[in-house]
C-alpha positions in Angstrom: -4.3 -9.2 -8.5 -5.1 -10.7 -5.2 -5.2 -9.0 -1.8 -4.9 -10.8 1.5 -5.7 -8.9 4.7 -4.1 -9.6 8.1 -3.6 -7.7 11.3 -0.4 -7.7 13.3 0.2 -5.6 16.4 -2.7 -3.3 15.6 -1.5 -2.7 12.0 -3.7 -3.8 9.1 -1.4 -5.4 6.4 -2.6 -5.8 2.9 -0.5 -8.4 1.1 -0.8 -7.4 -2.6 -0.1 -10.1 -5.1 0.2 -9.6 -8.8 0.5 -6.6 -11.1 -1.4 -3.5 -10.3 -2.7 -2.4 -13.6 -5.7 -0.5 -15.0 -8.8 -2.6 -14.7 -9.8 -5.1 -12.1 -6.7 -4.8 -9.9 -7.4 -1.1 -9.4 -11.0 -1.8 -8.4 -9.8 -4.5 -5.9 -7.3 -2.2 -4.3 -9.9 0.7 -4.1 -12.5 -1.6 -2.6 -10.0 -2.9 0.0 -9.0 0.6 1.0 -12.6 1.8 1.1 -13.4 -1.1 3.4 -10.5 -0.1 5.7 -11.8 3.5 5.8 -15.3 2.2 6.7 -13.7 0.1 9.5 -11.7 3.1 10.7 -8.4 1.3 10.3 -5.8 4.0 10.7 -2.6 2.0 10.5 -2.2 0.4 7.1 0.9 -1.3 5.7 0.9 -2.2 2.0 3.1 -5.2 1.3 4.4 -5.1 -2.2 6.5 -8.3 -1.9 4.6 -10.1 -4.7 4.0 -7.1 -6.9 6.4 -7.2 -9.8 5.0 -4.2 -11.6 2.4 -1.4 -11.5 1.5 1.1 -14.2 0.7 4.8 -13.8 -3.0 4.0 -13.0 -1.8 1.6 -10.2 0.5 4.3 -8.9 -2.4 6.7 -8.8 -4.5 4.2 -6.9 -1.7 3.8 -4.3 -1.7 7.5 -3.9 -5.5 7.6 -3.6 -5.1 4.9 -0.9 -2.7 7.1 1.0 -5.1 10.1 0.8 -8.1 8.1 1.8 -6.5 6.8 5.0 -4.9 10.1 5.8 -8.4 11.7 5.7 -9.3 9.6 8.7 -6.1 10.6 10.5 -4.4 7.4 9.5 -1.1 6.5 7.9 -0.2 4.2 5.0 3.3 2.8 4.8 4.8 0.4 2.3 7.1 -2.6 2.6 9.0 -4.9 0.3 9.2 -3.0 -3.0 10.4 -4.9 -6.0 13.2 -3.1 -7.8 11.0 -2.0 -10.8 8.3 -0.7 -8.5 10.9 1.1 -6.3 12.5 2.6 -9.4 9.1 3.9 -10.6 8.3 5.4 -7.1 11.8 7.0 -7.1 11.4 8.5 -10.5 8.0 10.0 -9.7 9.3 11.1 -6.3 6.5 9.2 -4.5 9.1 7.4 -2.5 9.4 10.7 -0.5 5.7 10.7 0.3 5.5 7.2 1.7 7.6 5.7 4.4 9.1 2.6 2.8 10.7 -0.3 4.6 12.4 -3.5 3.6 11.5 -5.3 6.8 7.9 -5.9 7.8 8.6 -5.9 11.6 10.4 -2.6 11.4 7.5 -1.1 9.4 5.0 -2.3 12.0 7.2 -0.9 14.8 7.3 2.5 13.1 3.6 3.0 13.7 4.1 3.2 17.4 
């Protein structure tokens, strides 16, 4: 998995690319989120546009990301869920925890 960081209108966007599975991908996501916490980034948008799949460990890491940012009074939102990922988040009821968007600009605007 690859993660690209960019900032738009005060929101840190993590473009996630590839499957989020147990192993290196989890470590990369954890490191990226820990760095955002260290930088006191409180508005985080996870872009799943290029994530075709995540396993239960990946799902757990996404939840951990949410919790880590929330601890610094921040908010994590998600955008562009692929159908398999959306199905998994719906089945686990995590879709009710995260604000999910299909449009990046709407997601960014929702932080204000």
